[in-house]
N, CA, C and O atoms as a GROMACS GRO file, in nm:
protein
  272
    1MET      N    1  15.461  27.482   7.474
    1MET     CA    2  15.522  27.345   7.514
    1MET      C    3  15.447  27.326   7.636
    1MET      O    4  15.399  27.416   7.705
    2SER      N    5  15.440  27.176   7.662
    2SER     CA    6  15.362  27.127   7.780
    2SER      C    7  15.476  27.118   7.885
    2SER      O    8  15.595  27.144   7.865
    3GLN      N    9  15.419  27.078   7.999
    3GLN     CA   10  15.491  27.099   8.127
    3GLN      C   11  15.599  26.950   8.140
    3GLN      O   12  15.707  26.936   8.198
    4HIS      N   13  15.517  26.852   8.061
    4HIS     CA   14  15.600  26.705   8.052
    4HIS      C   15  15.740  26.746   7.970
    4HIS      O   16  15.853  26.735   8.018
    5ALA      N   17  15.706  26.796   7.832
    5ALA     CA   18  15.800  26.849   7.746
    5ALA      C   19  15.915  26.904   7.784
    5ALA      O   20  16.027  26.856   7.771
    6PHE      N   21  15.874  27.040   7.850
    6PHE     CA   22  15.965  27.130   7.949
    6PHE      C   23  16.055  27.055   8.045
    6PHE      O   24  16.177  27.072   8.049
    7SER      N   25  15.989  26.973   8.120
    7SER     CA   26  16.050  26.903   8.233
    7SER      C   27  16.144  26.814   8.169
    7SER      O   28  16.258  26.820   8.214
    8LEU      N   29  16.125  26.736   8.079
    8LEU     CA   30  16.201  26.636   8.004
    8LEU      C   31  16.327  26.682   7.937
    8LEU      O   32  16.433  26.618   7.938
    9VAL      N   33  16.303  26.827   7.863
    9VAL     CA   34  16.428  26.875   7.808
    9VAL      C   35  16.520  26.946   7.899
    9VAL      O   36  16.643  26.953   7.893
   10ALA      N   37  16.429  27.004   7.995
   10ALA     CA   38  16.524  27.054   8.099
   10ALA      C   39  16.604  26.972   8.165
   10ALA      O   40  16.719  27.009   8.189
   11ALA      N   41  16.552  26.829   8.211
   11ALA     CA   42  16.615  26.739   8.289
   11ALA      C   43  16.723  26.684   8.194
   11ALA      O   44  16.829  26.663   8.252
   12ALA      N   45  16.722  26.656   8.060
   12ALA     CA   46  16.811  26.630   7.963
   12ALA      C   47  16.950  26.724   7.964
   12ALA      O   48  17.069  26.692   7.961
   13VAL      N   49  16.882  26.859   7.967
   13VAL     CA   50  17.028  26.962   7.965
   13VAL      C   51  17.096  26.961   8.092
   13VAL      O   52  17.217  26.977   8.102
   14PHE      N   53  17.018  26.942   8.191
   14PHE     CA   54  17.096  26.935   8.339
   14PHE      C   55  17.182  26.816   8.357
   14PHE      O   56  17.278  26.818   8.433
   15GLY      N   57  17.146  26.702   8.282
   15GLY     CA   58  17.202  26.594   8.282
   15GLY      C   59  17.336  26.601   8.206
   15GLY      O   60  17.449  26.581   8.251
   16LEU      N   61  17.304  26.629   8.098
   16LEU     CA   62  17.437  26.658   8.016
   16LEU      C   63  17.543  26.757   8.067
   16LEU      O   64  17.663  26.749   8.040
   17ILE      N   65  17.482  26.856   8.147
   17ILE     CA   66  17.602  26.943   8.201
   17ILE      C   67  17.649  26.869   8.324
   17ILE      O   68  17.765  26.890   8.358
   18ALA      N   69  17.585  26.796   8.390
   18ALA     CA   70  17.629  26.721   8.519
   18ALA      C   71  17.736  26.624   8.465
   18ALA      O   72  17.835  26.599   8.534
   19LEU      N   73  17.717  26.560   8.329
   19LEU     CA   74  17.800  26.443   8.296
   19LEU      C   75  17.931  26.517   8.234
   19LEU      O   76  18.043  26.466   8.235
   20GLY      N   77  17.908  26.619   8.190
   20GLY     CA   78  18.036  26.681   8.119
   20GLY      C   79  18.133  26.709   8.265
   20GLY      O   80  18.250  26.672   8.262
   21HIS      N   81  18.090  26.763   8.366
   21HIS     CA   82  18.146  26.797   8.487
   21HIS      C   83  18.193  26.674   8.553
   21HIS      O   84  18.283  26.700   8.634
   22VAL      N   85  18.161  26.544   8.544
   22VAL     CA   86  18.189  26.433   8.584
   22VAL      C   87  18.304  26.389   8.478
   22VAL      O   88  18.411  26.347   8.522
   23VAL      N   89  18.283  26.398   8.345
   23VAL     CA   90  18.414  26.382   8.267
   23VAL      C   91  18.542  26.486   8.303
   23VAL      O   92  18.656  26.439   8.298
   24ARG      N   93  18.524  26.607   8.334
   24ARG     CA   94  18.622  26.665   8.400
   24ARG      C   95  18.688  26.644   8.504
   24ARG      O   96  18.808  26.671   8.515
   25LEU      N   97  18.612  26.589   8.598
   25LEU     CA   98  18.682  26.532   8.724
   25LEU      C   99  18.734  26.402   8.667
   25LEU      O  100  18.853  26.382   8.692
   26VAL      N  101  18.670  26.304   8.592
   26VAL     CA  102  18.762  26.194   8.584
   26VAL      C  103  18.896  26.213   8.521
   26VAL      O  104  18.998  26.158   8.563
   27PHE      N  105  18.891  26.293   8.418
   27PHE     CA  106  19.002  26.304   8.332
   27PHE      C  107  19.101  26.425   8.372
   27PHE      O  108  19.191  26.459   8.296
   28ARG      N  109  19.072  26.509   8.539
   28ARG     CA  110  19.112  26.586   8.566
   28ARG      C  111  19.191  26.710   8.481
   28ARG      O  112  19.305  26.755   8.489
   29ALA      N  113  19.079  26.741   8.399
   29ALA     CA  114  19.103  26.871   8.286
   29ALA      C  115  19.088  26.976   8.386
   29ALA      O  116  19.013  26.979   8.484
   30SER      N  117  19.201  27.091   8.328
   30SER     CA  118  19.197  27.208   8.390
   30SER      C  119  19.123  27.294   8.308
   30SER      O  120  19.132  27.291   8.185
   31VAL      N  121  19.045  27.378   8.373
   31VAL     CA  122  18.961  27.475   8.272
   31VAL      C  123  19.003  27.652   8.340
   31VAL      O  124  18.998  27.687   8.458
   32VAL      N  125  19.038  27.728   8.229
   32VAL     CA  126  19.060  27.864   8.290
   32VAL      C  127  18.975  27.949   8.192
   32VAL      O  128  18.962  27.947   8.070
   33VAL      N  129  18.919  28.032   8.298
   33VAL     CA  130  18.823  28.130   8.213
   33VAL      C  131  18.886  28.263   8.233
   33VAL      O  132  18.917  28.311   8.343
   34GLY      N  133  18.901  28.310   8.130
   34GLY     CA  134  19.010  28.447   8.118
   34GLY      C  135  19.128  28.399   8.197
   34GLY      O  136  19.181  28.294   8.160
   35ASP      N  137  19.182  28.471   8.315
   35ASP     CA  138  19.317  28.448   8.373
   35ASP      C  139  19.258  28.345   8.503
   35ASP      O  140  19.344  28.289   8.571
   36ILE      N  141  19.148  28.326   8.530
   36ILE     CA  142  19.100  28.256   8.664
   36ILE      C  143  19.104  28.095   8.616
   36ILE      O  144  19.061  28.051   8.509
   37PRO      N  145  19.150  28.042   8.691
   37PRO     CA  146  19.130  27.884   8.704
   37PRO      C  147  19.022  27.837   8.794
   37PRO      O  148  19.000  27.879   8.907
   38ILE      N  149  18.946  27.730   8.720
   38ILE     CA  150  18.863  27.704   8.804
   38ILE      C  151  18.874  27.587   8.870
   38ILE      O  152  18.890  27.484   8.805
   39PRO      N  153  18.867  27.585   9.002
   39PRO     CA  154  18.898  27.470   9.086
   39PRO      C  155  18.807  27.345   9.067
   39PRO      O  156  18.685  27.353   9.053
   40MET      N  157  18.880  27.225   9.067
   40MET     CA  158  18.793  27.087   9.057
   40MET      C  159  18.669  27.071   9.144
   40MET      O  160  18.563  27.024   9.101
   41TRP      N  161  18.691  27.122   9.294
   41TRP     CA  162  18.571  27.122   9.382
   41TRP      C  163  18.454  27.200   9.299
   41TRP      O  164  18.336  27.165   9.310
   42GLY      N  165  18.492  27.308   9.215
   42GLY     CA  166  18.359  27.367   9.152
   42GLY      C  167  18.295  27.250   9.064
   42GLY      O  168  18.172  27.248   9.066
   43SER      N  169  18.350  27.167   8.999
   43SER     CA  170  18.310  27.081   8.924
   43SER      C  171  18.214  26.969   9.015
   43SER      O  172  18.111  26.918   8.971
   44GLY      N  173  18.270  26.944   9.146
   44GLY     CA  174  18.204  26.873   9.262
   44GLY      C  175  18.083  26.909   9.270
   44GLY      O  176  17.991  26.840   9.227
   45LEU      N  177  18.069  27.018   9.323
   45LEU     CA  178  17.944  27.088   9.343
   45LEU      C  179  17.848  27.103   9.223
   45LEU      O  180  17.726  27.099   9.238
   46ALA      N  181  17.907  27.120   9.104
   46ALA     CA  182  17.819  27.113   8.981
   46ALA      C  183  17.767  26.984   8.947
   46ALA      O  184  17.668  26.968   8.875
   47VAL      N  185  17.827  26.900   8.994
   47VAL     CA  186  17.760  26.746   8.985
   47VAL      C  187  17.641  26.748   9.049
   47VAL      O  188  17.530  26.731   8.999
   48ILE      N  189  17.679  26.777   9.201
   48ILE     CA  190  17.543  26.753   9.259
   48ILE      C  191  17.452  26.835   9.227
   48ILE      O  192  17.341  26.787   9.205
   49PHE      N  193  17.469  26.962   9.217
   49PHE     CA  194  17.341  27.072   9.177
   49PHE      C  195  17.292  27.023   9.035
   49PHE      O  196  17.173  27.011   9.008
   50MET      N  197  17.391  26.996   8.951
   50MET     CA  198  17.305  26.992   8.832
   50MET      C  199  17.240  26.820   8.849
   50MET      O  200  17.126  26.796   8.811
   51GLY      N  201  17.308  26.736   8.896
   51GLY     CA  202  17.256  26.605   8.896
   51GLY      C  203  17.102  26.614   8.960
   51GLY      O  204  17.004  26.568   8.902
   52PHE      N  205  17.099  26.679   9.086
   52PHE     CA  206  16.975  26.702   9.153
   52PHE      C  207  16.854  26.764   9.063
   52PHE      O  208  16.738  26.724   9.076
   53LEU      N  209  16.893  26.871   8.964
   53LEU     CA  210  16.826  26.915   8.876
   53LEU      C  211  16.760  26.838   8.768
   53LEU      O  212  16.648  26.855   8.719
   54ALA      N  213  16.860  26.739   8.735
   54ALA     CA  214  16.816  26.647   8.641
   54ALA      C  215  16.724  26.547   8.694
   54ALA      O  216  16.629  26.509   8.627
   55TYR      N  217  16.749  26.502   8.816
   55TYR     CA  218  16.644  26.417   8.883
   55TYR      C  219  16.516  26.446   8.900
   55TYR      O  220  16.422  26.372   8.874
   56GLU      N  221  16.510  26.588   8.959
   56GLU     CA  222  16.368  26.650   8.972
   56GLU      C  223  16.310  26.673   8.843
   56GLU      O  224  16.190  26.653   8.823
   57GLY      N  225  16.392  26.716   8.751
   57GLY     CA  226  16.322  26.730   8.615
   57GLY      C  227  16.253  26.607   8.558
   57GLY      O  228  16.136  26.601   8.521
   58PHE      N  229  16.353  26.499   8.558
   58PHE     CA  230  16.303  26.365   8.530
   58PHE      C  231  16.153  26.332   8.581
   58PHE      O  232  16.054  26.295   8.519
   59ARG      N  233  16.177  26.362   8.734
   59ARG     CA  234  16.058  26.328   8.799
   59ARG      C  235  15.939  26.364   8.792
   59ARG      O  236  15.836  26.297   8.804
   60VAL      N  237  15.959  26.508   8.766
   60VAL     CA  238  15.830  26.585   8.741
   60VAL      C  239  15.767  26.563   8.594
   60VAL      O  240  15.651  26.588   8.564
   61ALA      N  241  15.850  26.520   8.523
   61ALA     CA  242  15.825  26.477   8.370
   61ALA      C  243  15.735  26.348   8.376
   61ALA      O  244  15.632  26.337   8.311
   62LYS      N  245  15.787  26.248   8.466
   62LYS     CA  246  15.706  26.121   8.472
   62LYS      C  247  15.584  26.161   8.533
   62LYS      O  248  15.480  26.126   8.476
   63LYS      N  249  15.575  26.236   8.652
   63LYS     CA  250  15.464  26.269   8.724
   63LYS      C  251  15.350  26.341   8.631
   63LYS      O  252  15.231  26.327   8.661
   64SER      N  253  15.391  26.419   8.515
   64SER     CA  254  15.329  26.493   8.448
   64SER      C  255  15.266  26.434   8.320
   64SER      O  256  15.158  26.453   8.263
   65GLY      N  257  15.381  26.352   8.295
   65GLY     CA  258  15.324  26.244   8.186
   65GLY      C  259  15.215  26.155   8.200
   65GLY      O  260  15.133  26.124   8.114
   66SER      N  261  15.222  26.108   8.341
   66SER     CA  262  15.121  26.002   8.354
   66SER      C  263  14.974  26.079   8.400
   66SER      O  264  14.866  26.026   8.374
   67ALA      N  265  14.980  26.174   8.453
   67ALA     CA  266  14.842  26.252   8.463
   67ALA      C  267  14.808  26.304   8.345
   67ALA      O  268  14.687  26.327   8.344
   68GLY      N  269  14.870  26.337   8.229
   68GLY     CA  270  14.823  26.404   8.134
   68GLY      C  271  14.780  26.331   8.034
   68GLY      O  272  14.732  26.385   7.934
   0.00000   0.00000   0.00000
């Protein structure tokens, strides 16, 4: 798999995860893993982190696609 394809796929996956957390925040959905409730601020951090990873992945894919 080329760097361009890998970066594009990884960016899309991270973007979808970030979008899922945004949806959770908008609809105020509660998530419980086992007996532990996951706080809303955890999704806020995930949106920032996953959004950054998606952005960087798309940036690298664009750079590697134009160079190759």
